Each structure stands twice: as C-alpha cells, then as structure tokens.
N, C-alpha and C positions, 0 to 999 in steps of 0.2 A: 504494500500500500504506500502511495506517495505521501511524504511528510508535508504538512502544511507549513508554508513560509509565514512568518520568518522563523528561521531555526539556525542553530549553530552546528557546523560540520564537525565530524569527529576530530579532524585536524585542529579546528579552532578550539574545541573543548580540551584537547591535549595541551595546546600551547598557552591558552588563557592569556593572550597578549594584553587584554584589557585590564589585567590586574597589576600591571607595572607601567613605568614610564616608557611609552612606545616611541619608536621612530616612525618614519614614513607618514602616510596620510593620517592614521589614528593619532600619531604624535602631534601633528598640526592641529587636530581638533582638540586634543587634550590641552594644548597651550592656549588655544582660543577660549576654552572653558575656564582655565585658571585665570586668565586675564579678566574675564567677565566677573568671576566670583570675587576678585579683589575689590570690586565696587559694591558688593552686596553686604549689608550689615548682617553679620552672622548670628547674632544673639536671637534665639527664640524664633527662628524662621525655618519653614519647611520648603525644601527644593522638590518640585514635582516635575518628573519627566512626562511630557505629553507624547506618548509613544504610539505612533500609528502602525509601526512595523515596516514602514518604508525605509530606504537607505539613509535618509537624512536624520530622522529621529532615532533610528537604530544605532547609527554611529555616535550620536550624542549620548544616548543611554550607555553605550559601551565606554565612552570617555568618562562619564560620571562615575563608573566603577572605580577607577584609579584616583580621579581627582577629588571625588566627594565621599566615597565609601571606604575603599581599601586604604586607610590611612590611620595614623594614631589617634587623630581627633576627628572622627567622621561627622559629616553633616547629617541632619535629619532629612531623609529622602523618602519619596514614594513615586510610583509609576502608575499612570492611568492610561488605558487604551479605550477609545470610543469605537464601538461597533455600530456603524450607521445602518446596517442591515440592508444595504443596497444589492448585495450579491449573495448567492447561496454559500459562498466560501467565507464570507466576512466573519461569521461567528467563530469558526475554527481558527482563522488568522488572528483574530483578537486574542483568543486564548493562547495561541502560540507566542504572540508578542509579550503577553504577561509572563509566560514561562521563560522567555529570553531575559526579561528584566530580573526575574528571580535568580537566574544563572549569573547575572552581572552583580548580584549582591543586594538587590532591592528586596527587603523583607515584606514590604507592602507593594503588591502589584495587582491591580484590579482591572476588570473589564466593565465598562459603563455602556449599557444598552440604550441606543437612541431610537426614537420613533420620529421620523422626519415628517412634519405636517406639510400639507399643500400650502404654498406661499406665492404671492404675486411677484416677489423678487427673484424667483427662479430657484432651482434645486441647490445650486452652489451656496447661495445666501442662506437658505433654510437649513442646510446641513451645517454650515459654519456656525450659525447662531445656536443651534441645538448642541453642537459639539462644545462650544465655549460655556454654555449654560451648565452642562454636565461636569465639565472640568472644574469650573468655578465652585460649584456646590460640593463636589467631592474633595477638592483641595481645602476649602474652608472647614469642612467637616473633619477631615483628617488632622488639620492643624489644631483645631479646637480640641479634639480628642487627646492630643498629645500635650495640651497645655501651652501651645505656642501662640505667638502674637500675629504672625503673618505667614503668607505662602507666596512663593514665586514659581509660576508655571514656566518651565523651560521648553522652548520649541526648537525644532531643527531647521528653521528658515535660513536659507543661504543667500549669498549675494545674488544668485540667479533668480531666486524668488523675489528679491527686492526689485530687480530690474523689471520683472514681469508686472509687479504691482504698480510701478511708476507708469508703465505704458497703459495699463488698464485704466488708471485714474486720469491720465492725460486724455485718453480717448473719450472719457465720459465728461470732460469739461470740469475738472476738479479744481479746488482751491489750493493755495500754497500749502496749507496744512495737510491736505490730502495727498499731494504729490510728494510730500516728505515721506510718504509710504510708512514703512515699519521702523520704529525706533528700537534701540537695543533694550530699552526698558520702558514699560508703560503701565499706568495704573488701570485697574479693572474694577468694574462694578462687581462686588462679591456675590451678588444674587444672580446676575445675568451673564457675567463674564465679558460683557462688552466694554470697550474703552470708555474711560471717564474723561469726557471733554466738556468744556464750559461748565465747570463744577458749580453746583448750587451754593447758596449761602450756607453758613455753618449750621443754621437751624435745620436745613434739609438733610444734613449729613448724619444726624443722630439715628434716624431710622435705617439709613443705608448701612451704617456700621453697628447695628444693634448687637451683633455677635462679637464686636471688637476684634475682628480678624481682618487685617489688611491684605489686599491681593494685588499682585503685579504679574505681568508677563515679562519674561526675559528671553532675548534672542541672541545667544552667544556666538552663533555661527554666521552672522550677517556679513562678515568679512571673508568667509570661506566659500569656495566654489563647490558647486554640486558634484563636479567630477571628483573632488577630494573625498566627499562623504561616500560616494560609490566605491572609490578605491580603498577607503578604510574598511568597508565591509568585506571586500574581496580579500584584502591582505590579512584580515583577522578571522576569516572563516565564518562570516555571517552571511546568510542567504536572506535577503530582504523580500518583502512583498512587492510584486509588480501589479499595481492596481489599474485595471483597464479603464476605470472611470476617470482616471487622470489623463487619458489619451484623447487626442482630437477625434479619433474614429471610434471611441469607446461607447459603451451603452448609455452613459448619462448624457442627455442632450438638453438644449434649450427647448422652450415651448414650440419654436418654429422648426425644430429638427436639426438646427445647426449645432456645431461643436460648442462645448462650454468655452466661455471667453478666455479663461486662463490657459486652458489646453491649446487653444488656437494660437494664442500669442507665443506660447512656449515652442510649439512645433512648426509654426508657419511664419509668424511675423518676425520674431527675433532672428531666425536663420536668414530670412530674406533681407532684413535690415543689415545683417553682417555682410552679406554679399554686396549690397548696394554701397556700403561704406568702406568695404575692404578691410574691416577690423571688427572684433567682437565689441558690440555696444554695451554689454552688461556692466563692465566696470565704470564707464562714464555715467550710465543711468544711476548706478548706486551712489556715485559721488554727488550727482545732482540731488538725490534724495537727502543726503547728509547736509548739503548746503541749504536746501529748503527747510530742513528741520531747524538749523541754526537761525535762519532768517525769521522763521515763524516764532521761535522762542523769544527773539528780541522784540518782535512786533507785539507778541502776547504780553510781554512785560510792560511795554509802553501803554498798551491798552488798559492793563490793570491799574496803572497809575492814574490815568484819566478817569476810569470808572469810579475809583474810590474818591477822587476829587469831586466828581459830579454827583455822586449818590447822596441824596438827602437822608440824613439819619433820622429814622423814626423809632423812638424808644420802644414802642409797643408793637413793632412790625412782626408779623408772622408769615410763614410761607403761604403764598396765594394772595397776600395783600398787594395793593398797587405799589409800584416802584416809581420814584420820582428822580429825575436827573436834571441838574441845573444846566440850562442852555449855555450860560456864560463860560462853563468849563471847557467847551469845545472850540473856543476862539483859537485860531492859529494852529489847530490840530489837523494833521493830514487825513484825507478821506479814508485811507487804508486803516488808520487807527480808529476813526469814527465808526466805521462799519463793524469792526470787532467789538467795540464797546456796545453798540446797539444789539448785536447778536447775543452777547452775554446777558444784557438786560432783558431781552425778549425771552431767553431761556429761563432765567431766574423767575420771571413773572408768570411763567406757565405756558408759553407758546409751544406749539407742537413743532419742535425743532426740525424734525424730518420733513416737514411740509414747507419750511421757510425757503425762499429763493433769493437770489441776488436782487431781483426786482423789488421784493419786499423791503430789503435793506435800503435800497435807493429811495423808496418812498418815504421811509422814516427819516433818512438823511435830509430830504427836502424840507421836512418840518424844522430842521435846524438851519440849513443853508439857504433855503429859498422859501421862507415863510411869507405867505400873503393871505392869511386867514383861512387856510384849509381846514376842513372838518376832520373828525377822527378817522383813523385808518383801521379797518377791520381786517386783521391778519389771522392766520390759522391759530385759533385758540386764544387770541389776545387782541385787545384794542389799544391803539396808541394815539395820544392826542397831545397838542401843545396848549398849556394852560398857564398864563401869567409867568412866562419865563421858564417854565419847566416842561420837560417831556414826561408824560405820565403813561405808564404801562399797566394795564389792568385787564382782568378777565371780563369778558362781556357779560351783561346781566342775562340770566337764563330766561 
C-alpha cells in the first residue's frame, strides 16, 4: 500500500538531519528561523507551526526541530494541520503531517477539520478564512492551557509567495498597505485569525482580548526561495504533499471555471514576466513589498499623530458613540494622511470597512477641503457630517 505524503524516508529517519545544525538548504532555513526568533520575546509564548504538509511548511517544521526543540532550553511549541476536506486524500495527508511533526519532536501535533462554506469571495478566500479561524482558536486554546500569554503562528511563506501576493494585489487595484503584501510579523484577531488593521479604540479591545492571549503570525522564510525549501526536503529525506488544488489545471476553480488566481500567477504570469524581462522578477517584487511596508508604516505614524490631535475627547465616550474630529487639525496636512485619518475614524465609528471605497474617502475629504454647505454623507454603516467646525461620524438612526 502506498504511504500517504508527507512522510519521512527510511534514509531520512536514519540520518535525522533535522536534529542538528545542518548544512545545505535545511541549514539556510535553520539560520533564517534563528534570525527571526531573535526578534521574538521568548517569555511565556507558544510557537505554532502551521503545517500543511507541503514542502515549505514541512521544511520549516523540520528546522524548528533543531532551532526551537532539540536544545537545552527548548521553546514551547505545537503543530497544527488544517484538513480542508477538498480531496479524498486530504484526511490521510493531514494525519501524516501531524505524524511528521511528532517525529520532529512536537509533543502536540493536531489535525483541525474544516468545513468550507459557500462564499461570494471564491473558494480560495473561504478556505483561507476558515483555515486562519481554526489556527487562531487552536493556538489561543493551547497557549491558555499551558498558562502562556501569547502565541505566534509560524508559516512557511517564501519570497516567491511574497512576489505572487504583490502581483495579485496590484492586479486588483490595491492600496500601498496592500501591496506591502506579507510582513514578517503581524498581529491577528485571536477569534478570527484575520489581520488586525485600523485597530479600534482601547475600549473595543477589552472584548477582543477577553482571554488575555495575544496572537501574531510570523513568516521567517520571506527571504528564502521556494527552491530552497524543496531542496531541504529532498536533502533531508522528507516527501512532501503535492496538492493538485494549488495547480493552475487542478480541480479547484473559480466560479467561471478559470484557474485560481494565485495558481495562474505562479505558473503563467511570473514565468512569462521573467521571459519578457530577461530576469527573475521575484526578488524585485519582494523588495518592492518591503519598501511599501516601510512607507506605509511612516504614513501610518503621521496619520496617528493627526488623528489624536483632531479627536475631540469625550469623557463618557463608549464604542458606537459618535466621533468628532476638529477640522482645524487638518490644515497643511497632505491628502494621503487625511485619507488615512478618515478611514481610521470611519472604522472606529462603526463603518463597514469592507464596503468602504476610495470614492467614499474622497467624499469625506471634500467636507474638509471643499466645504460649501453639503449635507450629511450616508456611507456603509455610518453617517458623516460637518457641524460647527467638526467632522462628526455617527451611526445612522434605525
């Protein structure tokens, strides 16, 4: 009977390269992980390997064996594998991935079963959201059970994944924040596993962190190429899962029958772009993402300064109450900063952020820059008006 991937070959089991400082491709991944962990506050934190069984996450889990587990002062670790249930083989593959993790030294290695709902955003998005929800809840639960304060979910995303993400978001008309793609570290909502952006006021955070467990995602391999993770598996005797749903001609399709966007970019767009340019575009795209992240961080900091300068302090303010901003605080402020302040205020006040568009932000900006007596703006979930020198953000009356 054929053995379900992922698995470790007999040669790999005999050599157990992952338990020592390795050379070659696995050594490169170990070094990348060591470098990443130097920036993680070690006290009372759980490191979680998000192990799909593919070569990227499998190589990362193997690197964690030496860097985080097989040492005098081991980290607290766990490994979780999400079974999306898309293929008949996925249940066996998920169990095999957990078995590999236990072989690497993870005492806790569990399979999380997903039921993917029908969603308007397509199968990729629905699967991603369900995957992160399960990973978040399992990580928070495990950290809490061990009496820890936080968890960091480590993923095997590589430089090539970063390049694909940049192209995906550019093609969809994304913002500077979006084309920054994936950061090495990001805060996550501990209930949904989704990124925390445009954080609410402190009063809103109490319910979010009622379990007092902080949650982050860590991507230690963003500077590592996909060819390196594949080589690490081959050199170490690891046989990874080859998931056909990740292929452009695989069984998972868009509603119109076309290939899933990321698979099409990976197999068609990037190779064609490399031929057109005469060079591999992935490193340049990854550099662009890092530069966009730095620029966005600087702009975000400036926007925060203006926001707190403009925000009218209401001693009895509670989440859901109107928010007021002083118009005078926006004098001599660049439009890029103004739009960020407006977006933050809209989100805090209860707007449906997923439905807000650039046109909505421009309309609110005109209340500041081009005021001529306009009436209130009815935006998704919120009403914005100018009253006596203030911008007022409030939920519409039912």
